[in-house]
BALOBA-1460 file (C-alpha; in Angstrom, 3 decimals):
// residues 414
<rec num="1" residu="m" x="112.520" y="77.324" z="85.839"/>
<rec num="2" residu="w" x="112.579" y="76.932" z="82.105"/>
<rec num="3" residu="r" x="115.892" y="74.873" z="81.719"/>
<rec num="4" residu="d" x="114.319" y="71.594" z="81.462"/>
<rec num="5" residu="l" x="111.485" y="73.133" z="79.033"/>
<rec num="6" residu="g" x="111.248" y="71.303" z="75.630"/>
<rec num="7" residu="d" x="114.004" y="69.287" z="73.561"/>
<rec num="8" residu="p" x="117.304" y="69.351" z="75.337"/>
<rec num="9" residu="m" x="118.888" y="68.974" z="71.872"/>
<rec num="10" residu="d" x="117.338" y="72.528" z="70.868"/>
<rec num="11" residu="s" x="120.165" y="74.527" z="71.507"/>
<rec num="12" residu="p" x="118.173" y="78.063" z="71.093"/>
<rec num="13" residu="i" x="115.768" y="76.781" z="73.688"/>
<rec num="14" residu="t" x="118.472" y="75.648" z="75.950"/>
<rec num="15" residu="a" x="120.292" y="79.209" z="75.418"/>
<rec num="16" residu="a" x="117.123" y="81.225" z="75.889"/>
<rec num="17" residu="a" x="116.488" y="79.435" z="79.205"/>
<rec num="18" residu="r" x="119.811" y="79.987" z="80.732"/>
<rec num="19" residu="a" x="119.533" y="83.653" z="79.692"/>
<rec num="20" residu="l" x="116.120" y="83.883" z="81.486"/>
<rec num="21" residu="a" x="117.954" y="82.079" z="84.487"/>
<rec num="22" residu="a" x="120.702" y="84.334" z="84.543"/>
<rec num="23" residu="g" x="118.354" y="87.608" z="84.054"/>
<rec num="24" residu="d" x="118.993" y="88.712" z="80.885"/>
<rec num="25" residu="p" x="115.570" y="88.845" z="78.946"/>
<rec num="26" residu="l" x="116.691" y="90.580" z="76.151"/>
<rec num="27" residu="g" x="119.375" y="87.745" z="75.213"/>
<rec num="28" residu="a" x="116.380" y="85.400" z="75.670"/>
<rec num="29" residu="l" x="114.539" y="87.175" z="73.193"/>
<rec num="30" residu="d" x="117.419" y="87.103" z="70.547"/>
<rec num="31" residu="r" x="116.925" y="83.352" z="70.302"/>
<rec num="32" residu="v" x="113.066" y="82.784" z="70.150"/>
<rec num="33" residu="a" x="111.647" y="85.944" z="69.236"/>
<rec num="34" residu="l" x="110.420" y="84.494" z="65.835"/>
<rec num="35" residu="r" x="109.433" y="81.044" z="67.073"/>
<rec num="36" residu="d" x="105.863" y="79.952" z="67.794"/>
<rec num="37" residu="d" x="106.223" y="76.571" z="69.263"/>
<rec num="38" residu="a" x="105.160" y="76.057" z="72.810"/>
<rec num="39" residu="p" x="108.532" y="76.010" z="74.574"/>
<rec num="40" residu="a" x="109.697" y="79.389" z="72.792"/>
<rec num="41" residu="l" x="106.199" y="80.763" z="73.673"/>
<rec num="42" residu="a" x="106.681" y="80.050" z="77.201"/>
<rec num="43" residu="l" x="110.339" y="81.475" z="77.343"/>
<rec num="44" residu="r" x="109.039" y="84.750" z="75.511"/>
<rec num="45" residu="g" x="106.387" y="85.169" z="78.038"/>
<rec num="46" residu="i" x="108.615" y="85.189" z="80.839"/>
<rec num="47" residu="a" x="111.251" y="87.406" z="78.893"/>
<rec num="48" residu="m" x="108.545" y="89.727" z="78.637"/>
<rec num="49" residu="a" x="107.400" y="89.767" z="82.168"/>
<rec num="50" residu="q" x="111.287" y="90.322" z="83.286"/>
<rec num="51" residu="l" x="110.608" y="93.567" z="80.907"/>
<rec num="52" residu="g" x="107.726" y="94.431" z="82.518"/>
<rec num="53" residu="d" x="105.071" y="93.793" z="80.172"/>
<rec num="54" residu="f" x="102.868" y="91.596" z="82.118"/>
<rec num="55" residu="v" x="100.086" y="91.873" z="79.581"/>
<rec num="56" residu="r" x="101.694" y="90.544" z="76.671"/>
<rec num="57" residu="a" x="103.399" y="87.922" z="79.046"/>
<rec num="58" residu="r" x="100.572" y="86.375" z="80.406"/>
<rec num="59" residu="a" x="99.069" y="86.255" z="76.829"/>
<rec num="60" residu="l" x="102.247" y="84.337" z="75.410"/>
<rec num="61" residu="v" x="102.296" y="81.930" z="78.584"/>
<rec num="62" residu="r" x="98.630" y="80.996" z="78.002"/>
<rec num="63" residu="s" x="99.219" y="80.568" z="74.610"/>
<rec num="64" residu="a" x="102.135" y="78.251" z="75.387"/>
<rec num="65" residu="a" x="100.349" y="76.008" z="77.903"/>
<rec num="66" residu="r" x="97.528" y="75.430" z="75.003"/>
<rec num="67" residu="a" x="100.295" y="74.744" z="72.489"/>
<rec num="68" residu="f" x="101.961" y="71.901" z="74.822"/>
<rec num="69" residu="g" x="100.383" y="68.598" z="73.907"/>
<rec num="70" residu="p" x="98.393" y="66.295" z="76.197"/>
<rec num="71" residu="d" x="101.471" y="64.323" z="77.328"/>
<rec num="72" residu="d" x="103.174" y="67.810" z="78.394"/>
<rec num="73" residu="a" x="101.436" y="67.708" z="82.004"/>
<rec num="74" residu="v" x="104.886" y="69.287" z="83.553"/>
<rec num="75" residu="a" x="105.284" y="71.872" z="80.836"/>
<rec num="76" residu="r" x="101.792" y="72.924" z="81.414"/>
<rec num="77" residu="a" x="102.030" y="73.118" z="85.119"/>
<rec num="78" residu="r" x="105.058" y="75.275" z="84.792"/>
<rec num="79" residu="c" x="103.314" y="77.343" z="82.599"/>
<rec num="80" residu="v" x="100.599" y="77.883" z="85.501"/>
<rec num="81" residu="v" x="103.129" y="78.831" z="87.698"/>
<rec num="82" residu="a" x="104.492" y="81.346" z="85.360"/>
<rec num="83" residu="e" x="101.283" y="82.757" z="84.916"/>
<rec num="84" residu="a" x="100.751" y="82.883" z="88.722"/>
<rec num="85" residu="e" x="104.133" y="84.685" z="89.125"/>
<rec num="86" residu="i" x="103.232" y="87.054" z="86.496"/>
<rec num="87" residu="a" x="100.038" y="87.734" z="88.242"/>
<rec num="88" residu="l" x="101.499" y="88.440" z="91.627"/>
<rec num="89" residu="a" x="104.017" y="90.804" z="89.949"/>
<rec num="90" residu="s" x="101.188" y="92.813" z="88.344"/>
<rec num="91" residu="r" x="99.234" y="92.631" z="91.694"/>
<rec num="92" residu="d" x="96.221" y="90.756" z="90.249"/>
<rec num="93" residu="l" x="95.587" y="89.000" z="93.597"/>
<rec num="94" residu="a" x="92.089" y="87.618" z="92.639"/>
<rec num="95" residu="w" x="94.193" y="85.188" z="90.418"/>
<rec num="96" residu="p" x="92.630" y="81.647" z="90.904"/>
<rec num="97" residu="t" x="94.784" y="80.102" z="93.792"/>
<rec num="98" residu="k" x="93.126" y="76.549" z="93.234"/>
<rec num="99" residu="t" x="94.891" y="76.379" z="89.649"/>
<rec num="100" residu="l" x="98.099" y="77.115" z="91.141"/>
<rec num="101" residu="d" x="97.414" y="74.235" z="93.782"/>
<rec num="102" residu="a" x="96.592" y="71.787" z="91.078"/>
<rec num="103" residu="a" x="99.725" y="72.945" z="89.279"/>
<rec num="104" residu="r" x="101.972" y="72.474" z="92.512"/>
<rec num="105" residu="a" x="100.389" y="68.767" z="92.867"/>
<rec num="106" residu="t" x="101.236" y="67.930" z="89.182"/>
<rec num="107" residu="l" x="105.009" y="69.109" z="89.716"/>
<rec num="108" residu="d" x="105.393" y="67.299" z="93.040"/>
<rec num="109" residu="a" x="103.785" y="64.003" z="91.384"/>
<rec num="110" residu="h" x="106.233" y="64.341" z="88.417"/>
<rec num="111" residu="g" x="109.255" y="64.903" z="90.765"/>
<rec num="112" residu="d" x="110.042" y="68.538" z="89.695"/>
<rec num="113" residu="r" x="110.508" y="69.653" z="93.519"/>
<rec num="114" residu="v" x="112.264" y="72.888" z="92.327"/>
<rec num="115" residu="n" x="109.306" y="74.270" z="90.708"/>
<rec num="116" residu="a" x="106.818" y="72.915" z="92.885"/>
<rec num="117" residu="a" x="108.815" y="74.908" z="95.857"/>
<rec num="118" residu="h" x="108.619" y="77.997" z="93.606"/>
<rec num="119" residu="a" x="104.867" y="77.489" z="93.485"/>
<rec num="120" residu="r" x="104.558" y="77.256" z="97.002"/>
<rec num="121" residu="y" x="106.597" y="80.434" z="97.503"/>
<rec num="122" residu="l" x="104.063" y="82.450" z="95.131"/>
<rec num="123" residu="e" x="101.145" y="81.051" z="97.579"/>
<rec num="124" residu="v" x="103.095" y="82.253" z="100.860"/>
<rec num="125" residu="r" x="103.886" y="85.732" z="99.148"/>
<rec num="126" residu="r" x="100.046" y="86.177" z="98.395"/>
<rec num="127" residu="l" x="99.375" y="85.250" z="101.869"/>
<rec num="128" residu="l" x="101.793" y="88.236" z="103.026"/>
<rec num="129" residu="f" x="99.617" y="90.612" z="100.877"/>
<rec num="130" residu="f" x="96.472" y="89.576" z="102.816"/>
<rec num="131" residu="g" x="98.276" y="89.690" z="106.373"/>
<rec num="132" residu="r" x="97.769" y="86.269" z="106.987"/>
<rec num="133" residu="l" x="100.872" y="85.611" z="108.561"/>
<rec num="134" residu="e" x="99.818" y="82.607" z="110.702"/>
<rec num="135" residu="a" x="99.079" y="80.799" z="107.192"/>
<rec num="136" residu="a" x="102.494" y="81.833" z="105.602"/>
<rec num="137" residu="e" x="104.301" y="80.594" z="108.301"/>
<rec num="138" residu="q" x="102.926" y="77.252" z="108.401"/>
<rec num="139" residu="a" x="103.362" y="77.077" z="104.532"/>
<rec num="140" residu="l" x="107.009" y="77.870" z="105.334"/>
<rec num="141" residu="e" x="107.403" y="74.992" z="107.564"/>
<rec num="142" residu="a" x="106.153" y="72.585" z="104.852"/>
<rec num="143" residu="f" x="109.591" y="72.164" z="103.026"/>
<rec num="144" residu="s" x="113.388" y="73.052" z="103.498"/>
<rec num="145" residu="p" x="115.212" y="75.233" z="101.246"/>
<rec num="146" residu="t" x="118.371" y="73.295" z="101.666"/>
<rec num="147" residu="l" x="118.258" y="71.569" z="98.387"/>
<rec num="148" residu="l" x="117.140" y="74.357" z="96.408"/>
<rec num="149" residu="p" x="118.929" y="76.435" z="93.875"/>
<rec num="150" residu="p" x="120.527" y="79.945" z="94.859"/>
<rec num="151" residu="a" x="117.885" y="81.674" z="93.281"/>
<rec num="152" residu="l" x="114.859" y="80.005" z="95.052"/>
<rec num="153" residu="k" x="116.957" y="79.961" z="98.346"/>
<rec num="154" residu="a" x="116.958" y="83.733" z="97.759"/>
<rec num="155" residu="a" x="113.174" y="83.686" z="97.420"/>
<rec num="156" residu="h" x="112.531" y="81.727" z="100.641"/>
<rec num="157" residu="e" x="114.774" y="83.992" z="102.561"/>
<rec num="158" residu="l" x="112.723" y="86.868" z="101.569"/>
<rec num="159" residu="v" x="109.596" y="85.386" z="102.424"/>
<rec num="160" residu="v" x="110.829" y="84.453" z="105.837"/>
<rec num="161" residu="a" x="112.044" y="87.953" z="106.305"/>
<rec num="162" residu="g" x="108.674" y="89.468" z="105.047"/>
<rec num="163" residu="v" x="106.861" y="87.271" z="107.677"/>
<rec num="164" residu="a" x="109.320" y="88.477" z="110.358"/>
<rec num="165" residu="l" x="109.167" y="92.106" z="109.504"/>
<rec num="166" residu="r" x="105.605" y="92.138" z="110.010"/>
<rec num="167" residu="r" x="105.897" y="90.264" z="113.093"/>
<rec num="168" residu="l" x="108.616" y="92.884" z="114.238"/>
<rec num="169" residu="r" x="111.243" y="90.460" z="114.798"/>
<rec num="170" residu="t" x="113.895" y="92.356" z="113.171"/>
<rec num="171" residu="r" x="116.828" y="90.178" z="114.252"/>
<rec num="172" residu="t" x="115.233" y="87.193" z="112.336"/>
<rec num="173" residu="a" x="114.444" y="89.378" z="109.589"/>
<rec num="174" residu="r" x="118.181" y="90.799" z="109.368"/>
<rec num="175" residu="s" x="119.541" y="87.426" z="109.223"/>
<rec num="176" residu="a" x="117.164" y="86.274" z="106.480"/>
<rec num="177" residu="l" x="117.838" y="89.102" z="104.369"/>
<rec num="178" residu="a" x="121.753" y="88.453" z="104.951"/>
<rec num="179" residu="r" x="121.332" y="84.863" z="103.440"/>
<rec num="180" residu="a" x="119.040" y="85.899" z="100.602"/>
<rec num="181" residu="g" x="121.657" y="88.387" z="99.660"/>
<rec num="182" residu="r" x="124.365" y="85.605" z="99.626"/>
<rec num="183" residu="a" x="122.029" y="83.277" z="97.705"/>
<rec num="184" residu="a" x="121.365" y="86.069" z="95.227"/>
<rec num="185" residu="r" x="124.954" y="86.949" z="94.584"/>
<rec num="186" residu="d" x="125.411" y="83.087" z="93.920"/>
<rec num="187" residu="a" x="122.482" y="83.061" z="91.595"/>
<rec num="188" residu="g" x="124.248" y="86.085" z="89.814"/>
<rec num="189" residu="i" x="120.808" y="87.487" z="88.885"/>
<rec num="190" residu="p" x="121.120" y="91.285" z="89.162"/>
<rec num="191" residu="a" x="117.189" y="91.804" z="89.354"/>
<rec num="192" residu="l" x="117.237" y="89.540" z="92.495"/>
<rec num="193" residu="m" x="119.984" y="91.143" z="94.000"/>
<rec num="194" residu="a" x="118.306" y="94.269" z="93.608"/>
<rec num="195" residu="e" x="115.171" y="93.085" z="95.230"/>
<rec num="196" residu="v" x="117.079" y="91.781" z="98.284"/>
<rec num="197" residu="e" x="118.643" y="95.314" z="98.607"/>
<rec num="198" residu="s" x="115.467" y="97.188" z="98.387"/>
<rec num="199" residu="a" x="113.929" y="94.668" z="101.024"/>
<rec num="200" residu="s" x="116.920" y="95.442" z="103.282"/>
<rec num="201" residu="l" x="116.387" y="99.085" z="103.297"/>
<rec num="202" residu="v" x="113.489" y="98.515" z="105.460"/>
<rec num="203" residu="l" x="115.440" y="97.947" z="108.348"/>
<rec num="204" residu="s" x="117.492" y="101.320" z="108.049"/>
<rec num="205" residu="t" x="114.825" y="103.584" z="107.364"/>
<rec num="206" residu="p" x="112.309" y="105.071" z="109.912"/>
<rec num="207" residu="a" x="109.257" y="103.039" z="110.292"/>
<rec num="208" residu="a" x="107.100" y="105.084" z="112.838"/>
<rec num="209" residu="r" x="106.931" y="108.110" z="115.030"/>
<rec num="210" residu="l" x="107.347" y="108.215" z="118.648"/>
<rec num="211" residu="l" x="105.132" y="110.800" z="120.607"/>
<rec num="212" residu="a" x="105.855" y="111.425" z="124.204"/>
<rec num="213" residu="r" x="105.949" y="114.187" z="126.539"/>
<rec num="214" residu="g" x="109.870" y="114.789" z="125.479"/>
<rec num="215" residu="g" x="108.523" y="115.412" z="121.726"/>
<rec num="216" residu="e" x="108.575" y="113.576" z="118.545"/>
<rec num="217" residu="r" x="111.047" y="111.514" z="117.292"/>
<rec num="218" residu="l" x="111.408" y="108.708" z="114.087"/>
<rec num="219" residu="l" x="112.026" y="105.197" z="115.178"/>
<rec num="220" residu="l" x="113.410" y="102.422" z="112.933"/>
<rec num="221" residu="l" x="111.841" y="98.837" z="113.058"/>
<rec num="222" residu="d" x="114.214" y="97.369" z="115.729"/>
<rec num="223" residu="e" x="113.520" y="100.650" z="117.970"/>
<rec num="224" residu="v" x="109.610" y="99.810" z="117.430"/>
<rec num="225" residu="e" x="110.322" y="96.190" z="118.498"/>
<rec num="226" residu="a" x="112.208" y="97.324" z="121.724"/>
<rec num="227" residu="l" x="109.523" y="100.002" z="122.453"/>
<rec num="228" residu="l" x="107.036" y="97.221" z="122.539"/>
<rec num="229" residu="a" x="108.822" y="95.030" z="124.536"/>
<rec num="230" residu="s" x="109.340" y="97.857" z="127.001"/>
<rec num="231" residu="k" x="107.636" y="98.694" z="130.355"/>
<rec num="232" residu="a" x="106.025" y="101.849" z="128.817"/>
<rec num="233" residu="l" x="102.330" y="102.018" z="128.290"/>
<rec num="234" residu="v" x="102.109" y="102.171" z="124.158"/>
<rec num="235" residu="v" x="98.941" y="103.520" z="122.615"/>
<rec num="236" residu="d" x="99.923" y="102.086" z="119.276"/>
<rec num="237" residu="a" x="98.221" y="103.876" z="116.324"/>
<rec num="238" residu="c" x="99.811" y="101.546" z="113.583"/>
<rec num="239" residu="r" x="97.703" y="98.670" z="115.111"/>
<rec num="240" residu="h" x="95.081" y="100.652" z="117.177"/>
<rec num="241" residu="v" x="95.962" y="98.731" z="120.385"/>
<rec num="242" residu="v" x="96.776" y="99.964" z="123.774"/>
<rec num="243" residu="r" x="99.462" y="97.759" z="125.534"/>
<rec num="244" residu="d" x="102.136" y="97.284" z="127.937"/>
<rec num="245" residu="a" x="104.886" y="94.511" z="128.152"/>
<rec num="246" residu="g" x="102.080" y="92.236" z="129.482"/>
<rec num="247" residu="t" x="98.860" y="92.897" z="128.058"/>
<rec num="248" residu="v" x="97.258" y="94.002" z="124.631"/>
<rec num="249" residu="v" x="93.869" y="95.576" z="124.235"/>
<rec num="250" residu="s" x="92.568" y="96.198" z="120.552"/>
<rec num="251" residu="l" x="90.365" y="99.026" z="120.050"/>
<rec num="252" residu="a" x="90.638" y="98.623" z="115.973"/>
<rec num="253" residu="s" x="86.682" y="98.216" z="115.884"/>
<rec num="254" residu="r" x="86.247" y="100.982" z="118.402"/>
<rec num="255" residu="p" x="87.558" y="103.916" z="116.703"/>
<rec num="256" residu="v" x="86.062" y="106.420" z="119.105"/>
<rec num="257" residu="l" x="87.612" y="104.695" z="122.157"/>
<rec num="258" residu="f" x="90.768" y="104.945" z="120.413"/>
<rec num="259" residu="a" x="90.757" y="108.409" z="119.490"/>
<rec num="260" residu="l" x="90.264" y="109.199" z="123.402"/>
<rec num="261" residu="a" x="93.151" y="106.871" z="124.345"/>
<rec num="262" residu="r" x="95.280" y="108.487" z="121.922"/>
<rec num="263" residu="t" x="94.391" y="111.968" z="122.636"/>
<rec num="264" residu="l" x="94.752" y="111.296" z="126.499"/>
<rec num="265" residu="a" x="98.013" y="109.448" z="125.713"/>
<rec num="266" residu="e" x="99.537" y="112.559" z="123.843"/>
<rec num="267" residu="a" x="98.930" y="114.937" z="126.657"/>
<rec num="268" residu="w" x="99.956" y="112.737" z="129.406"/>
<rec num="269" residu="p" x="100.866" y="113.402" z="132.315"/>
<rec num="270" residu="d" x="98.558" y="116.318" z="131.913"/>
<rec num="271" residu="d" x="94.853" y="116.173" z="131.470"/>
<rec num="272" residu="v" x="92.780" y="116.922" z="128.257"/>
<rec num="273" residu="p" x="90.055" y="119.604" z="128.043"/>
<rec num="274" residu="r" x="86.347" y="118.141" z="127.506"/>
<rec num="275" residu="g" x="86.133" y="120.263" z="124.311"/>
<rec num="276" residu="v" x="89.374" y="118.859" z="122.807"/>
<rec num="277" residu="l" x="88.166" y="115.339" z="123.417"/>
<rec num="278" residu="v" x="84.898" y="116.090" z="122.107"/>
<rec num="279" residu="a" x="86.429" y="117.559" z="118.894"/>
<rec num="280" residu="r" x="88.969" y="114.779" z="118.641"/>
<rec num="281" residu="a" x="86.471" y="111.748" z="119.192"/>
<rec num="282" residu="f" x="83.567" y="112.879" z="117.612"/>
<rec num="283" residu="r" x="84.644" y="115.727" z="115.072"/>
<rec num="284" residu="a" x="82.538" y="118.283" z="116.504"/>
<rec num="285" residu="k" x="83.474" y="121.921" z="116.575"/>
<rec num="286" residu="r" x="81.639" y="122.983" z="119.690"/>
<rec num="287" residu="a" x="81.071" y="120.829" z="122.725"/>
<rec num="288" residu="d" x="77.078" y="121.139" z="123.698"/>
<rec num="289" residu="e" x="75.320" y="119.098" z="126.656"/>
<rec num="290" residu="s" x="74.544" y="116.257" z="124.407"/>
<rec num="291" residu="h" x="78.411" y="115.838" z="123.472"/>
<rec num="292" residu="r" x="79.585" y="116.186" z="127.014"/>
<rec num="293" residu="a" x="76.969" y="113.217" z="128.010"/>
<rec num="294" residu="r" x="78.051" y="111.281" z="125.057"/>
<rec num="295" residu="l" x="81.664" y="111.853" z="126.167"/>
<rec num="296" residu="r" x="80.791" y="110.689" z="129.758"/>
<rec num="297" residu="v" x="79.665" y="107.531" z="128.331"/>
<rec num="298" residu="e" x="82.308" y="106.704" z="126.107"/>
<rec num="299" residu="i" x="84.848" y="107.458" z="128.772"/>
<rec num="300" residu="g" x="83.308" y="104.915" z="130.950"/>
<rec num="301" residu="r" x="83.603" y="102.327" z="128.090"/>
<rec num="302" residu="l" x="87.208" y="103.389" z="127.969"/>
<rec num="303" residu="r" x="87.958" y="102.608" z="131.382"/>
<rec num="304" residu="a" x="86.130" y="99.188" z="131.296"/>
<rec num="305" residu="a" x="88.050" y="98.338" z="128.013"/>
<rec num="306" residu="l" x="91.739" y="99.414" z="129.388"/>
<rec num="307" residu="g" x="91.060" y="97.327" z="132.743"/>
<rec num="308" residu="t" x="94.347" y="96.770" z="134.297"/>
<rec num="309" residu="l" x="96.269" y="98.741" z="131.733"/>
<rec num="310" residu="a" x="95.355" y="102.437" z="132.576"/>
<rec num="311" residu="g" x="92.596" y="104.341" z="134.413"/>
<rec num="312" residu="v" x="90.662" y="107.627" z="133.190"/>
<rec num="313" residu="s" x="90.368" y="110.044" z="135.996"/>
<rec num="314" residu="a" x="88.207" y="113.065" z="135.873"/>
<rec num="315" residu="t" x="89.866" y="116.459" z="136.359"/>
<rec num="316" residu="k" x="88.212" y="120.026" z="136.870"/>
<rec num="317" residu="r" x="88.542" y="120.811" z="133.132"/>
<rec num="318" residu="g" x="88.659" y="117.317" z="131.602"/>
<rec num="319" residu="f" x="89.928" y="113.845" z="131.848"/>
<rec num="320" residu="a" x="93.653" y="112.317" z="132.212"/>
<rec num="321" residu="l" x="95.164" y="108.949" z="131.545"/>
<rec num="322" residu="t" x="96.652" y="107.045" z="134.429"/>
<rec num="323" residu="p" x="98.724" y="104.062" z="133.852"/>
<rec num="324" residu="r" x="98.426" y="101.547" z="136.262"/>
<rec num="325" residu="r" x="101.659" y="99.548" z="135.892"/>
<rec num="326" residu="a" x="103.835" y="101.565" z="133.603"/>
<rec num="327" residu="g" x="105.857" y="104.563" z="134.252"/>
<rec num="328" residu="e" x="105.546" y="106.183" z="131.055"/>
<rec num="329" residu="v" x="102.980" y="106.728" z="128.326"/>
<rec num="330" residu="v" x="103.893" y="107.150" z="124.636"/>
<rec num="331" residu="v" x="102.077" y="107.122" z="121.313"/>
<rec num="332" residu="l" x="103.445" y="105.206" z="118.509"/>
<rec num="333" residu="a" x="102.196" y="106.762" z="115.204"/>
<rec num="334" residu="r" x="102.468" y="105.746" z="111.538"/>
<rec num="335" residu="p" x="105.224" y="107.672" z="109.873"/>
<rec num="336" residu="v" x="102.591" y="109.181" z="107.423"/>
<rec num="337" residu="e" x="99.086" y="109.565" z="108.377"/>
<rec num="338" residu="g" x="96.057" y="110.636" z="106.995"/>
<rec num="339" residu="e" x="92.650" y="109.335" z="105.978"/>
<rec num="340" residu="h" x="94.012" y="107.178" z="103.116"/>
<rec num="341" residu="a" x="97.211" y="106.044" z="104.707"/>
<rec num="342" residu="q" x="96.520" y="102.211" z="104.223"/>
<rec num="343" residu="v" x="95.965" y="102.445" z="100.624"/>
<rec num="344" residu="f" x="98.900" y="104.781" z="100.078"/>
<rec num="345" residu="a" x="101.086" y="101.998" z="102.018"/>
<rec num="346" residu="f" x="100.384" y="99.216" z="99.239"/>
<rec num="347" residu="l" x="100.950" y="101.770" z="96.509"/>
<rec num="348" residu="a" x="104.160" y="102.872" z="97.981"/>
<rec num="349" residu="d" x="106.022" y="99.447" z="97.014"/>
<rec num="350" residu="g" x="106.627" y="100.937" z="93.483"/>
<rec num="351" residu="e" x="104.398" y="98.439" z="91.801"/>
<rec num="352" residu="s" x="101.182" y="99.308" z="89.792"/>
<rec num="353" residu="w" x="97.902" y="98.335" z="91.313"/>
<rec num="354" residu="s" x="94.337" y="97.985" z="90.041"/>
<rec num="355" residu="s" x="91.901" y="99.450" z="92.346"/>
<rec num="356" residu="s" x="90.106" y="95.907" z="92.728"/>
<rec num="357" residu="a" x="93.256" y="94.348" z="93.825"/>
<rec num="358" residu="l" x="93.502" y="97.157" z="96.447"/>
<rec num="359" residu="a" x="89.905" y="96.419" z="97.517"/>
<rec num="360" residu="l" x="90.677" y="92.819" z="97.871"/>
<rec num="361" residu="v" x="93.588" y="93.227" z="100.431"/>
<rec num="362" residu="l" x="92.244" y="95.757" z="102.063"/>
<rec num="363" residu="g" x="88.891" y="94.057" z="102.493"/>
<rec num="364" residu="a" x="86.906" y="97.125" z="101.493"/>
<rec num="365" residu="s" x="84.633" y="97.767" z="98.487"/>
<rec num="366" residu="q" x="85.799" y="98.817" z="95.119"/>
<rec num="367" residu="r" x="83.663" y="102.106" z="95.234"/>
<rec num="368" residu="t" x="85.465" y="103.010" z="98.480"/>
<rec num="369" residu="v" x="89.142" y="102.347" z="97.299"/>
<rec num="370" residu="q" x="88.289" y="104.218" z="94.145"/>
<rec num="371" residu="r" x="87.247" y="107.488" z="96.207"/>
<rec num="372" residu="a" x="90.439" y="107.071" z="98.215"/>
<rec num="373" residu="l" x="92.662" y="106.695" z="95.012"/>
<rec num="374" residu="d" x="90.798" y="109.768" z="93.413"/>
<rec num="375" residu="s" x="91.623" y="111.929" z="96.688"/>
<rec num="376" residu="l" x="95.087" y="110.810" z="96.464"/>
<rec num="377" residu="a" x="95.353" y="111.726" z="93.074"/>
<rec num="378" residu="a" x="93.940" y="115.166" z="93.353"/>
<rec num="379" residu="a" x="96.485" y="115.748" z="96.176"/>
<rec num="380" residu="g" x="99.161" y="114.676" z="93.769"/>
<rec num="381" residu="k" x="100.400" y="111.810" z="95.606"/>
<rec num="382" residu="v" x="99.214" y="108.906" z="93.059"/>
<rec num="383" residu="q" x="98.937" y="108.678" z="89.312"/>
<rec num="384" residu="s" x="97.057" y="106.312" z="86.988"/>
<rec num="385" residu="f" x="97.526" y="105.003" z="83.548"/>
<rec num="386" residu="g" x="95.391" y="103.061" z="81.194"/>
<rec num="387" residu="r" x="91.658" y="103.211" z="81.059"/>
<rec num="388" residu="g" x="88.738" y="100.795" z="82.284"/>
<rec num="389" residu="r" x="89.833" y="97.421" z="83.445"/>
<rec num="390" residu="a" x="93.448" y="98.113" z="82.528"/>
<rec num="391" residu="r" x="93.714" y="101.087" z="84.544"/>
<rec num="392" residu="r" x="96.679" y="100.941" z="87.183"/>
<rec num="393" residu="w" x="97.688" y="103.275" z="90.108"/>
<rec num="394" residu="i" x="101.441" y="103.904" z="90.980"/>
<rec num="395" residu="t" x="103.328" y="106.163" z="93.126"/>
<rec num="396" residu="p" x="107.199" y="106.134" z="93.898"/>
<rec num="397" residu="p" x="108.411" y="104.386" z="97.072"/>
<rec num="398" residu="m" x="107.791" y="106.711" z="100.034"/>
<rec num="399" residu="p" x="111.003" y="108.490" z="100.410"/>
<rec num="400" residu="g" x="112.829" y="107.970" z="103.702"/>
<rec num="401" residu="f" x="110.096" y="105.942" z="105.145"/>
<rec num="402" residu="a" x="109.428" y="102.254" z="105.752"/>
<rec num="403" residu="t" x="105.825" y="101.310" z="105.253"/>
<rec num="404" residu="a" x="105.753" y="97.817" z="107.039"/>
<rec num="405" residu="l" x="103.957" y="99.369" z="110.015"/>
<rec num="406" residu="l" x="101.164" y="100.609" z="107.610"/>
<rec num="407" residu="l" x="100.597" y="97.066" z="106.326"/>
<rec num="408" residu="l" x="100.422" y="95.387" z="109.944"/>
<rec num="409" residu="p" x="96.792" y="93.722" z="110.752"/>
<rec num="410" residu="p" x="95.391" y="94.659" z="114.089"/>
<rec num="411" residu="l" x="95.935" y="92.468" z="116.786"/>
<rec num="412" residu="p" x="92.999" y="90.522" z="118.533"/>
<rec num="413" residu="n" x="92.234" y="91.011" z="122.358"/>
<rec num="414" residu="d" x="94.229" y="89.163" z="124.752"/>
């Protein structure tokens, strides 16, 4: 990105830019650490970002943008793209996207297609954090990676894989990750190769639990994909839907109905006592007459919601789920469940997050997210560092589990 920055006759700048392109930030700093001109400030900022000091990196890149003269529109636009990349790496998802759009337009207008493409990939990666898969796919269709350098080809394929993983298209994801690996090796950047390797682990680690009458077992992502395409009736606790091969019914906005559906599915083909259903759906320790009356109402609503998928029949002691087309009922559960599982899923990428960034991607209030973080911290699952606005939260990647299914948005009703 920075190879064309500054005077091509300035050998330290050129050497530093090449060192950064090869993933050698210390080598770059050796060449420009004592310089304060605009190109050197920009290169120092990128080097600090590669070393993980995002606060210092952003300050340097902003200083570089101010230091470039009025005729250096392309260089300033590259600084904007660099700052956007640092913001994404530090999970500052509130960074203004309009600024990045303007920079990309400037780069396009001046023929810098490579850095314009890089800006586009940053936009798509941000969309993935928010679960906006359709918008991400549309953005990817806007250009071809054929003429991109190897590092950006790897970035392109990583984004393609990210969309495919969230769509549960494991064959597409596997092919994209293979292409990303080849491009990363061609680029010769160790950090990029490590990123591809880390992304590839998602396909070979358990992503969900299957609960059926035969017991419980862990599933890989391709097994989850096969299950959802099968003829079984699946109560999907990852997306809070009930589905078979032809119909999907979302209960994401109706937690009581989903709790009833899951409890009935876990017991299938047996029935569930009324007291158990009351405890699971209403969190009541004892079922009195008011609870039983409410249960009858909610069971009626569940019957109506499931429609042609399944019926709910009354038995002597409770209720039982009766699939209409499927020969089997199973529950697809998250690998790790709990009140704050989705917050934990974002933290499990190994990066540090602010509570405000988590609130943004989860669509929740910052106070709600802070309570969840405090609870996870009390349980020893997350740690924080820094104070005030600089406070960040982090946890090591979840050992032995892929968290892709924890980040899936709910499906709409068909």
